[in-house]
C-alpha positions in Angstrom: 130.1 103.4 121.3 128.8 100.3 118.6 128.0 100.8 114.8 124.4 101.1 115.5 125.3 104.0 118.1 127.4 105.7 115.5 124.4 105.7 113.1 121.9 107.2 115.5 124.4 110.0 116.2 124.8 110.6 112.5 120.9 110.6 112.1 120.5 112.9 115.0 123.0 115.4 113.5 121.6 115.3 110.3 124.4 113.6 109.0 122.9 110.6 107.2 119.5 109.8 106.8 119.3 106.3 108.4 116.0 106.5 109.5 114.5 107.7 106.3 113.6 104.0 105.5 111.9 101.7 107.9 109.1 99.3 108.8 106.8 102.6 108.3 104.1 100.3 106.2 100.9 99.5 108.2 99.5 96.0 108.3 96.2 97.3 107.7 94.9 100.2 106.1 91.6 98.8 105.1 88.8 99.2 107.9 90.0 102.3 109.2 88.6 105.7 109.9 90.6 107.3 107.7 89.3 105.5 104.6 85.8 105.7 105.7 83.5 108.0 103.7 80.4 106.5 104.4 77.2 108.3 105.8 77.0 105.8 108.9 80.4 105.8 110.3 80.9 102.2 109.6 84.7 102.1 108.8 85.2 98.3 108.9 82.4 97.7 106.2 82.7 100.6 104.3 86.2 99.2 103.0 86.9 95.8 103.9 89.6 93.3 103.4 87.8 91.8 100.1 88.0 95.2 98.6 91.4 96.1 99.6 93.2 94.0 96.8 91.5 95.8 94.3 90.6 99.1 95.7 93.1 102.1 96.1 93.8 103.6 99.6 93.4 107.5 100.1 95.3 107.8 103.1 98.2 105.1 103.4 99.2 101.5 102.4 99.6 98.1 103.8 101.4 95.0 103.1 103.1 91.7 104.4 106.7 92.5 106.3 106.9 95.6 104.5 109.0 98.7 104.1 108.7 102.5 102.8 110.1 105.8 103.4 109.4 108.3 105.9 106.5 109.8 103.7 105.5 106.7 102.2 105.9 107.6 98.7 107.4 104.4 97.4 106.3 101.0 99.1 107.9 97.6 99.4 106.4 94.4 100.8 106.2 90.7 100.1 103.3 89.1 98.4 102.9 85.1 98.2 100.9 82.4 96.6 100.6 78.7 97.6 98.8 77.6 94.2 95.6 77.0 96.2 94.6 80.2 97.5 91.8 82.3 95.7 93.9 85.3 96.3 97.5 86.4 96.8 98.7 86.8 100.2 99.7 90.6 99.6 98.4 91.4 103.5 97.1 90.0 106.7 93.5 88.8 107.1 91.6 89.2 110.3 88.0 89.5 111.2 86.1 92.8 111.6 84.9 94.1 114.8 81.3 92.5 113.9 82.4 89.4 112.6 84.7 88.1 115.5 83.1 86.8 118.9 85.5 89.0 121.0 86.0 92.0 118.5 88.2 92.4 115.6 91.1 89.9 115.3 94.1 89.2 113.2 94.0 85.7 112.0 97.6 85.2 110.8 101.1 84.0 112.3 103.6 86.6 111.9 106.5 87.7 114.4 108.7 90.7 114.6 112.2 89.1 115.3 114.9 91.7 115.2 115.3 95.5 114.4 117.9 98.2 115.3 116.4 101.6 115.8 117.9 102.9 112.4 116.3 99.9 110.9 119.9 98.9 109.6 119.1 95.2 110.4 115.6 94.0 110.4 114.2 90.4 110.5 110.2 89.2 110.2 108.6 85.8 109.9 105.5 85.1 108.2 104.2 81.4 108.6 102.2 80.7 105.4 99.8 77.4 105.1 100.6 75.5 102.1 96.6 74.7 101.4 94.5 76.9 100.7 93.9 79.7 103.6 90.4 78.9 105.4 89.2 82.4 104.8 85.5 81.6 105.2 85.6 78.9 107.8 87.3 81.7 110.1 84.6 84.0 109.5 82.0 81.7 109.7 82.8 80.0 113.0 83.7 82.8 114.7 80.6 84.7 113.8 78.5 81.5 115.2 80.6 81.2 118.8 79.2 83.4 121.6 81.1 85.8 123.5 81.3 83.4 126.5 83.3 80.9 124.1 86.9 81.1 123.0 88.1 82.6 119.7 88.4 80.2 116.6 91.7 80.6 115.4 93.7 79.8 112.3 95.6 77.1 114.0 92.0 75.4 115.0 91.2 74.7 111.4 94.4 72.1 110.9 95.7 74.5 108.5 99.0 73.8 110.1 98.9 70.0 110.8 101.8 67.9 109.6 103.5 71.2 109.4 102.3 71.8 106.2 103.4 75.5 106.0 106.1 77.6 105.1 108.5 79.9 107.2 109.2 83.0 105.2 111.6 84.9 106.8 111.9 88.6 105.6 115.5 90.4 106.5 116.5 94.1 105.4 119.8 95.2 106.1 121.1 98.8 104.9 124.7 99.1 103.0 124.1 102.5 103.4 121.2 104.7 104.5 119.5 104.5 100.8 120.9 101.4 99.7 118.6 98.2 101.3 119.6 94.7 100.8 116.2 92.5 101.0 116.9 88.8 101.6 113.5 86.5 101.7 114.3 82.8 102.8 111.5 80.5 102.5 111.6 77.2 104.7 109.2 74.2 103.7 108.5 72.8 107.2 106.4 70.2 105.9 106.7 66.3 105.1 106.7 67.0 101.1 107.8 68.9 98.5 105.6 72.1 97.9 105.4 75.2 95.4 105.7 78.8 96.5 105.3 81.9 94.4 106.9 84.7 95.9 106.4 88.0 94.5 108.5 90.9 96.0 106.4 94.1 95.3 107.3 97.8 94.8 104.3 100.1 94.3 103.8 104.2 94.9 101.3 105.2 97.0 98.3 106.8 95.2 98.6 110.3 95.4 97.1 111.3 92.2 93.9 110.2 92.2 92.3 112.5 94.5 91.8 115.8 92.2 95.0 117.2 93.1 97.7 118.4 90.9 100.2 115.7 91.5 103.0 114.2 89.1 102.4 110.9 88.6 105.4 108.7 89.6 106.4 105.6 87.2 107.8 102.3 87.7 109.3 100.2 84.5 111.4 97.6 83.7 114.9 98.7 83.1 116.7 95.4 82.2 115.9 92.0 82.4 118.0 88.7 82.1 119.2 85.5 83.0 121.3 86.7 85.7 118.4 89.1 87.2 116.1 92.1 86.3 115.7 95.5 87.3 112.9 98.0 88.2 113.5 101.8 87.9 111.2 104.0 89.9 111.0 107.8 89.3 109.3 110.1 91.6 109.5 113.9 91.5 110.2 114.3 95.1 112.1 110.9 96.3 114.3 110.7 93.2 115.1 107.8 91.0 115.4 104.1 92.6 116.2 100.7 91.2 115.0 97.4 92.5 117.6 94.8 91.7 116.3 91.5 91.7 118.6 88.3 91.8 118.0 85.4 88.9 115.8 84.8 86.0 112.7 86.2 87.1 109.6 87.9 85.2 108.7 91.3 86.1 104.9 92.2 86.1 103.6 95.6 86.3 100.1 97.1 86.7 98.7 100.3 88.2 97.7 101.5 91.8 94.6 102.4 91.0 90.7 101.2 91.8 89.0 98.1 89.8 85.8 100.1 89.6 84.7 97.4 87.3 85.1 94.7 89.8 83.9 96.8 92.9 81.2 99.1 91.2 80.1 97.8 88.3 81.8 100.9 86.5 84.5 101.2 83.8 88.0 101.8 85.1 90.1 104.7 84.3 92.9 102.3 83.3 93.1 98.6 81.6 95.7 98.1 84.4 94.5 98.4 88.1 95.4 97.4 91.4 94.5 93.8 91.8 96.1 93.1 88.3 98.9 91.2 89.5 96.7 88.9 91.8 94.5 88.5 88.7 97.7 87.5 86.6 99.3 85.0 89.0 95.9 83.4 90.7 93.6 83.4 87.7 95.9 83.4 84.7 94.5 86.6 83.4 97.7 87.5 80.8 95.9 90.8 80.1 95.7 91.9 83.8 99.2 93.3 83.7 100.8 95.7 81.6 102.8 94.3 78.3 104.7 97.5 78.2 106.2 96.7 81.6 105.5 100.0 83.0 103.2 101.1 85.7 102.8 102.3 89.5 102.9 98.8 90.9 105.4 96.2 90.1 106.5 92.7 91.3 109.4 90.2 90.6 107.8 86.8 90.3 109.6 83.9 91.5 107.7 80.3 91.4 110.0 77.8 93.1 109.8 74.1 94.4 110.7 73.5 98.0 111.7 70.0 99.1 110.7 68.8 102.5 112.5 70.3 105.3 114.6 72.5 102.9 114.8 76.1 101.8 115.2 78.5 99.3 116.8 82.4 99.3 115.9 85.3 97.0 118.1 88.2 97.0 117.1 91.8 96.0 118.3 95.2 96.6 116.7 98.5 96.4 119.6 101.5 96.1 118.6 105.1 95.2 119.8 105.9 91.8 122.1 109.1 92.2 124.6 110.8 90.0 127.6 109.0 91.3 126.2 105.8 90.4 125.7 105.9 86.8 126.1 102.6 85.4 123.6 100.9 83.0 120.4 98.8 84.6 122.5 95.6 83.5 125.9 96.8 85.0 123.9 97.9 88.2 122.7 94.1 88.3 125.7 92.4 87.9 127.5 94.1 90.6 124.6 94.5 93.1 124.7 91.3 94.8 128.8 91.5 94.9 129.6 91.6 98.7 126.3 91.1 99.6 126.7 88.1 102.1 129.4 90.1 103.9 127.2 92.9 104.4 124.2 90.9 105.6 126.6 89.1 108.3 128.4 92.5 109.0 125.1 94.3 110.0 123.7 91.4 111.9 126.9 91.2 114.0 126.6 94.8 114.7 122.9 94.7 115.8 123.9 91.8 118.3 127.0 94.3 119.5 124.1 97.0 120.0 121.9 95.0 121.8 124.6 93.5 123.8 125.1 97.1 124.8 121.3 97.7 125.8 120.1 94.1 127.4 121.8 93.6 131.0 124.3 90.8 130.6 122.9 89.3 133.9 120.0 88.3 132.0 119.9 84.3 130.8 119.4 83.6 127.2 116.1 83.3 127.1 115.3 86.2 129.2 117.2 88.0 126.7 115.6 86.8 123.8 112.5 88.2 125.1 113.5 91.4 125.9 114.9 91.4 122.3 111.9 90.5 120.8 109.8 93.2 122.8 112.4 95.9 121.5 112.3 94.7 117.8 108.3 94.9 117.9 108.8 98.4 119.6 111.0 99.1 116.3 108.7 97.5 113.8 105.3 99.1 115.3 106.3 102.3 113.7 104.1 103.3 111.0 103.4 106.7 108.8 100.4 108.0 109.9 98.7 110.0 107.4 95.5 112.3 108.1 94.6 115.9 106.9 91.4 116.0 108.8 90.3 119.2 107.5 90.4 117.7 103.8 89.0 114.7 104.9 85.9 116.4 106.3 85.8 118.6 103.6 85.8 115.5 101.2 82.9 114.3 103.2 81.0 117.6 102.9 81.6 119.0 106.3 82.1 122.7 106.2 83.0 124.3 109.5 81.5 127.5 108.6 78.1 126.2 107.8 75.9 126.3 110.6 73.7 123.8 109.4 76.2 121.2 108.6 76.1 117.6 109.5 78.5 116.7 112.5 80.7 113.7 111.3 83.5 111.8 113.4 86.2 114.5 114.3 84.2 117.5 113.3 86.1 119.8 115.9 89.3 118.7 114.8 89.5 120.4 111.5 92.9 121.8 112.4 94.9 118.4 112.5 97.3 117.6 109.8 99.1 114.4 110.6 102.0 112.7 108.3 104.6 111.5 110.5 106.1 108.5 111.9 104.2 107.2 114.8 104.6 104.5 117.2 101.4 102.5 117.0 99.6 100.0 119.6 99.3 97.1 117.3 100.1 97.9 113.2 96.9 95.6 112.3 94.4 95.4 115.4 94.8 99.0 116.0 96.8 100.9 113.2 96.3 104.3 114.7 98.1 106.2 117.4 96.5 106.5 121.4 97.8 109.2 123.0 98.2 107.7 126.2 99.4 104.3 124.8 102.2 106.4 123.2 103.3 107.8 126.6 104.0 104.2 127.7 105.5 103.3 124.7 108.0 105.9 125.5 109.6 103.9 128.5 110.8 100.9 126.0 111.5 103.1 122.8 113.9 104.8 124.9 116.2 102.2 126.1 117.1 102.0 122.5 116.5 105.5 120.8 115.6 108.4 123.2 115.3 110.9 120.2 112.5 108.9 118.6 111.0 108.5 122.1 111.2 112.4 122.8 110.2 112.9 119.3 106.7 111.0 119.8 106.0 113.0 122.9 106.7 116.4 121.0 104.4 115.3 118.0 101.2 114.8 120.2 102.1 118.8 121.8 102.4 120.2 118.4 99.7 122.8 116.9 98.6 120.3 114.5 97.9 117.8 116.5 97.0 119.3 120.2 93.3 121.0 119.9 93.2 124.9 120.6 91.2 124.1 123.5 94.6 122.3 124.9 93.0 118.6 124.6 95.2 115.9 123.8 93.9 113.7 120.5 92.8 110.5 122.0 92.5 108.2 118.4 91.0 108.6 115.0 87.8 106.9 116.1 87.1 109.9 118.4 89.8 112.2 118.7 87.6 114.2 121.4 87.4 111.1 123.6 89.2 111.2 126.8 92.2 109.3 127.7 94.5 109.1 131.0 96.6 112.5 131.3 100.2 110.6 131.5 101.9 112.6 128.7 103.5 114.9 131.6 104.8 111.7 133.1 106.7 110.3 130.1 107.9 113.9 129.5 109.6 114.2 132.8 110.8 110.5 132.4 112.6 111.4 129.1 114.2 114.5 130.5 115.5 112.5 133.5 116.6 109.8 131.3 118.6 112.6 129.0 120.0 114.2 132.2 121.4 111.0 133.5 123.0 109.7 130.0 124.3 113.4 129.1 124.9 114.8 132.2 122.1 117.2 131.2 118.7 117.5 130.3 117.2 119.3 127.3 116.2 122.1 128.8 114.5 124.1 126.0 112.7 120.8 125.1 111.4 120.6 128.7 110.2 124.4 128.8 108.4 123.8 125.2 106.5 120.9 126.6 105.7 122.2 129.8 103.7 125.2 128.1 101.9 122.7 126.0 101.1 120.5 128.9 99.7 123.6 130.9 97.1 124.0 128.2 96.1 120.8 128.7 96.3 120.6 132.4 93.8 123.9 132.1 91.5 121.8 129.7 91.1 119.1 132.2 90.8 121.5 135.0 88.0 123.4 133.4 86.2 120.4 131.2 86.1 117.6 133.8 86.0 119.1 137.5 81.8 119.6 137.2 81.8 121.1 140.5 85.1 122.9 141.1 85.7 120.4 144.1 88.6 118.7 142.3 86.9 115.6 141.7 87.1 114.6 138.3 84.8 112.8 136.0 86.9 111.9 133.0 84.5 109.6 131.4 85.9 107.1 129.1 89.6 107.4 130.4 90.9 104.3 128.4 89.9 101.6 131.2 86.8 100.1 128.9 84.5 98.2 130.6 86.0 98.3 134.1 83.3 100.5 135.5 79.3 99.1 136.7 78.2 101.4 133.7 79.7 102.8 130.3 81.7 105.5 131.4 81.4 107.2 128.3 77.7 107.4 128.0 74.6 109.1 130.0 74.1 107.2 133.2 70.8 105.1 133.6 70.5 106.6 136.9 71.1 110.2 136.1 73.3 112.4 137.5 76.9 111.5 137.1 80.0 109.4 138.2 83.2 110.9 140.5 85.6 108.4 139.3 88.4 107.7 141.9 90.8 106.9 138.8 89.9 110.2 136.7 90.9 112.0 140.2 94.0 109.8 140.7 95.4 110.3 137.1 95.0 114.4 138.1 96.8 113.7 141.0 99.5 112.2 139.0 99.4 115.0 136.5 99.7 117.7 139.0 102.9 115.7 140.6 104.6 115.6 137.1 104.1 119.0 136.3 105.2 119.9 139.8 108.5 117.8 139.0 108.9 119.7 135.5 108.2 123.0 137.1 111.2 121.9 139.8 113.7 121.3 137.0 112.6 124.6 135.2 112.5 126.6 138.4 116.1 125.3 139.2 117.4 127.1 135.9 114.8 130.3 136.2 113.1 131.5 139.3 110.1 132.7 137.1 108.7 129.1 137.6 108.8 128.8 141.5 105.2 130.0 141.7 104.0 127.3 139.3 105.6 124.6 141.7 103.6 126.2 144.5 100.5 126.1 142.2 101.2 122.3 141.5 101.6 121.8 145.3 98.6 123.5 145.8 96.5 121.6 143.6 97.5 118.7 144.2 96.8 118.9 148.2 93.2 119.9 146.9 92.8 117.2 144.8 94.3 114.6 147.2 91.8 116.0 150.2 88.8 115.8 148.0 89.4 112.0 147.4 89.6 111.4 151.1 87.3 114.2 152.6 85.3 112.1 155.2 82.8 114.9 156.9 81.5 116.0 153.7 79.3 113.5 152.7 80.2 110.1 150.8 83.8 110.5 149.5 85.9 108.1 147.3 87.7 106.5 150.5 85.9 103.7 152.4 87.5 103.9 155.7 85.8 100.7 156.8 87.3 98.5 153.4 90.4 100.7 153.3 89.6 101.3 149.5 88.6 103.5 146.7 85.9 103.8 144.7 83.5 105.4 142.6 80.9 107.4 143.6 77.5 107.8 141.8 76.1 111.2 142.6 72.4 111.0 142.1 69.9 114.0 140.6 68.2 114.2 144.0 71.3 114.9 146.2 71.9 111.4 147.3 75.8 109.4 146.8 76.6 106.3 147.0 80.0 104.3 146.6 79.9 101.6 144.0 81.9 99.2 145.7 83.7 97.4 142.9 87.2 96.3 144.0 89.2 97.3 140.6 92.2 98.6 139.1 90.1 102.0 139.6 90.8 101.4 143.6 94.7 100.9 143.0 95.2 104.0 140.7 95.3 106.3 143.8 98.3 104.4 145.1 100.1 105.4 142.0 99.7 109.3 142.3 103.0 109.5 144.2 106.1 111.1 143.8 109.3 111.5 145.8 111.3 114.8 145.5 114.8 115.7 146.5 115.4 118.7 148.3 116.9 120.8 145.4 114.2 123.4 145.3 113.6 124.2 149.0 117.5 124.3 149.1 117.7 127.0 146.4 114.6 128.7 147.4 113.8 128.3 151.2 110.9 130.6 151.2 109.2 129.5 148.3 106.5 127.3 150.2 105.9 129.8 153.1 102.5 130.8 151.4 101.4 127.5 151.9 101.9 127.0 155.6 98.8 129.0 156.3 97.0 126.6 154.0 98.0 123.6 156.0 97.3 125.2 159.3 93.8 126.2 158.5 93.1 122.8 157.4 94.2 120.1 159.8 91.7 117.8 158.6 93.4 117.4 155.0 96.8 117.1 156.7 95.5 114.5 159.0 94.1 112.2 155.9 96.9 112.2 153.4 100.6 112.2 153.7 102.5 115.3 154.9 104.6 116.7 152.4 106.8 118.7 154.8 107.7 115.3 156.9 111.6 114.1 155.6 112.0 110.5 154.5 115.3 108.6 153.6 117.9 111.4 152.0 115.8 114.1 153.3 113.3 113.5 150.4 109.9 114.4 150.3 106.9 112.5 149.2 103.8 113.8 147.3 101.2 110.9 148.1 97.4 110.8 148.3 98.0 107.7 151.0 99.5 108.2 154.3 101.4 105.5 155.7 98.4 103.8 157.5 96.1 103.7 154.1 99.2 102.9 151.9 99.2 99.6 154.0 95.7 99.1 154.0 95.5 99.5 150.2 98.5 97.3 149.6 97.4 94.4 151.7 94.2 94.0 149.0 96.8 94.4 146.2 99.2 91.8 147.5 96.4 89.5 148.3 96.5 86.6 145.8 92.6 85.8 146.4 92.0 89.5 145.0 94.7 91.2 142.9 97.8 89.4 143.0 98.3 86.5 140.4 101.1 84.7 139.4 101.8 86.9 136.6 101.2 90.3 138.0 98.7 92.9 139.2 95.0 91.8 138.1 92.7 94.5 136.9 89.9 93.5 139.1 89.9 91.7 142.5 89.1 87.8 142.1 87.1 88.5 145.1 84.2 89.0 142.5 84.8 85.5 141.0 82.3 84.5 143.9 80.9 87.8 144.9 79.6 89.9 141.8 79.0 93.4 142.4 75.4 93.9 141.3 73.2 97.5 140.8 69.8 97.6 139.6 68.4 100.8 138.3 65.1 101.5 136.0 64.4 97.8 136.1 67.6 96.6 134.9 70.7 94.6 136.7 74.5 95.7 136.1 76.9 93.1 137.3 80.6 93.3 137.6 82.0 89.8 137.6 85.5 88.4 137.5 86.2 87.8 134.1 89.9 86.5 133.8 89.9 86.3 130.0 88.0 88.1 127.5 84.7 90.2 127.9 81.4 88.5 127.7 79.9 91.8 126.7 80.1 94.1 123.4 81.1 97.0 125.5 83.6 98.9 123.8 83.4 96.8 121.1 84.1 93.6 123.0 87.6 93.5 122.4 89.2 94.2 125.4 88.5 93.4 129.0 89.7 95.2 132.1 87.4 92.8 134.4 90.0 90.8 135.5 93.0 90.2 133.0 96.5 91.5 133.6 97.6 94.8 131.7 101.0 96.0 131.6 100.7 99.6 131.2 99.0 100.0 135.0 101.6 97.4 136.4 104.1 99.6 135.0 102.6 102.4 137.0 102.3 100.3 140.1 105.8 99.3 140.0 106.8 103.1 139.6 104.8 104.0 142.5 106.2 101.3 144.7 110.0 102.5 143.9 108.7 106.2 144.6 107.6 105.0 148.1 110.6 103.0 148.7 113.0 105.9 148.1 111.1 107.7 150.5 110.1 104.9 153.3 113.7 102.8 152.9 113.9 99.5 154.1 112.1 99.9 157.7 108.5 99.8 155.8 107.8 96.3 155.1 104.6 94.5 153.9 103.6 90.8 153.8 103.9 89.7 149.9 101.8 87.9 149.3 99.4 88.9 151.9 99.1 86.1 154.6 102.2 84.4 153.6 104.2 85.6 156.9 106.8 86.7 154.3 107.8 90.6 155.1 109.0 92.7 152.1 110.6 95.9 151.5 108.5 98.1 148.6 111.9 97.8 146.5 111.2 93.9 146.9 107.6 93.8 145.9 108.1 95.8 142.7 110.9 93.3 142.0 108.4 90.5 142.6 105.9 91.8 140.4 108.5 92.2 137.9 109.2 88.9 138.0 105.6 87.5 137.9 105.0 89.7 134.7 108.6 88.8 133.2 107.2 84.9 133.9 104.5 85.7 131.1 107.1 85.5 128.5 110.3 83.1 129.6 110.0 79.6 129.7 109.3 78.1 133.2 110.7 75.1 134.9 108.4 72.9 132.6 109.9 74.6 129.6 106.4 76.3 128.8 105.7 80.0 128.4 102.3 81.0 130.1 101.8 83.6 127.4 101.3 80.7 124.7 98.5 79.3 126.9 97.5 75.8 126.3 98.4 76.2 122.4 100.7 72.7 121.9 102.4 74.2 118.6 103.5 77.2 120.5 104.5 75.4 123.4 106.5 72.3 122.1 107.1 72.9 118.5 110.6 74.2 118.0 109.5 76.2 115.1 107.0 78.0 117.0 108.0 77.7 120.9 110.8 80.6 121.0 108.8 83.4 119.1 107.0 85.2 121.4 104.0 87.3 121.0 103.5 90.5 123.2 99.6 90.5 123.6 97.0 93.3 124.4 96.6 91.6 128.3 96.7 88.5 129.6 94.4 86.0 131.5 94.2 86.8 135.1 94.9 83.1 136.2 96.9 81.2 133.7 98.8 84.4 132.1 97.5 83.1 128.5 98.0 86.0 126.0 94.6 87.7 125.1 93.4 90.7 122.9 95.6 92.0 120.0 98.3 89.8 119.6 101.0 92.4 118.3 100.4 95.3 121.0 103.9 95.2 121.5 103.4 99.1 122.1 102.6 99.0 125.7 103.2 95.5 126.7 106.8 96.0 125.3 107.3 98.1 128.6 108.1 94.9 129.8 111.8 95.4 128.5 112.0 98.6 130.7 111.1 96.7 133.9 113.4 93.7 133.2 116.1 96.4 132.3 115.2 98.1 135.7 116.0 95.2 138.0 118.7 93.6 136.4 120.8 96.8 136.6 119.9 98.5 139.9 119.8 97.5 143.4 117.9 98.8 146.5 120.9 100.4 148.2 121.4 102.4 144.8 117.7 103.7 144.9 118.2 104.9 148.2 121.5 106.6 147.5 120.5 108.0 144.4 117.1 108.0 144.3 115.2 107.9 140.9 118.3 108.4 139.2 119.1 104.8 140.0 116.5 104.0 137.1 118.2 105.5 134.4 121.4 103.6 134.5 122.4 101.8 131.1 124.0 98.9 132.9 
């Protein structure tokens, strides 16, 4: 057991609060729904980047390379100034949804380089230009560009030419749970000496300005001398803390209060406001900071000159001030940096030992670096998320008991109270949780911290998240939107991982989760199955612009859409609930009836997708593929023949089952025999669940062997779905054969778009019409392994289609994983496809080995697209890399899915 594993165990048992502090600070609080109190609901413009330096946040904080406690009471981050910018660099800059030609987009370069799960050792890199940051140019040029053009990035402005920038590395190391060493190392990569102002900043989240009786915390200068300076922090709940700053450094103090005079032309409540340090440093306003050296926001001001190719190191230490540490500030400062280097080295070595136990030794150094950065990104993407919806709605004037009330956003979610550490999709572009993203996050999170993974799943099912109706919250822009129901899948995954690692699963947790998931299942059946025929509409379902029409809006034709993916998601939901029921039934026979229920429900859903004699179904026998079905008001129906991920998802609705339940309760499924006998057409079109496969396993699958082969032939065709870098979201067939539908005098077209979207649908910042998306590729890999554990080595398909090269389904899954991995690792030419045509990223030794885990990837060349730090679900590449480095096909056939949970 490594030192980090010991810390994880101590945190689990409550022995030591190793997770109390972490990277829980957002990278963007401005422009969020929580901060939006406008009538129009225009969150981006109600609270913008320009206001952020002067305006106190209501519901959270943000910063550069920051940390905070797990209730975000006290925050620390790094601020920078190059002597030329018009503002301090206190937070990341990016375009709003309306400014970017492809939606919102961060315009900075930063990298999550390392983090252990207890955050005992963390490393972050920010690249800061030496010339004035091109804020106006980025906004103006992107606004001029059309949706058919590439985005205009910071590197395109020339700001990084001649390497005139600083690499600012920020490291955090914990000597103890509440004793944090902070080291900031700035490298001048340019050809000339350059000045840099570094301002490590400590501040309290403003909880006192919102009409509540809350004691105001305080920061003050405790001591300052040539050897260093000390900021003392006092908070009624958090206690007393000290920030020791090494060296002869000036301390600056102000208040985390809104500058109403600048923003609104009204008097300030205090002469010292949030942007006081910015005004003091950048504009030379001496009176903007408090000469009494106290406030609620403070910074240590280091002004350094760094030679060409040289570096400068700053050292600080944030420590809880306990009675056992009763020393004067001066004495504390004199001892704070003793043994500092040794502690830094020890924690770095322990981080290496921890990841050596996680990352398979068979991976080469480059692949291991990719996997470690992916997992570091998962750890850095944790955020304190605070949203009391009832209070927020009340402050906006919404009374749930007033029948005449207006209906603002999230009006039906008054019960929600969120104040937790949550795994974010991307802490700048999507600094709010999304329920279905979170389920995918668990695959990667549990590689390093199974407790945190389970806790994330548990959060979404708590009464203060889950709607009383049973609906899971989608995301803050509209909690009532509908995302794919993958929570049960992640739940049984986490349980089985527990089983394998500890010899037994957390049955109480599984049972508690099951009852909440049953509420969610019932909500889906009651709300999304329009006619009770087990065909689901779903609505938005997370796949944005994949359909012919905007699937969250009324259809231009009238009628409704039967969605192949919505129905496939529900088939998988059934299977997952069946898996959970089986585990519970093995310990409690009362759950046997639930097993029967979910088998029956799955069969009905599967048969509804494949019905052939009852009009127009989703399965097209001629094409051998699934399509959405448009049901028109006059009773007519037609398939919308778009070859997309929608038609591949039914392939993913598959689960293999060991025989344990039937062995324990041989008569459990007797009641289903009359069902099978009375409906031979159902059994003819779907896979026969009574048929035994390898290892006497049974298979729940929408596709029988014949139909499975037909769908796989399209999926593995390089002229259709199979890209050199994974499975595309839309077939390349539509590059030359766009799908066109005409209605109401308008033309609706779906073409193959391998890069960004060319429309504004769903904000225009994502695209499911061609690019490669990691989460659905992950589901496809899972499905192939489920089929393989049933069919074994005798089932082979051509891969790629038409190549004459036959593979087992395990080999196909491994091949798709190899292609996905090749997005990030250096190829034989030394280039990483994820970096696209960016020469700086591809060739510069100070850029080329830093990996970004984008939201999605170009369907033909693999370049990263969309949100640049969506490690959240793209980070699941780490799980796929781990899986095929630690298993063999023989192990899968022998042990079944248990083989997927090996640590080594």
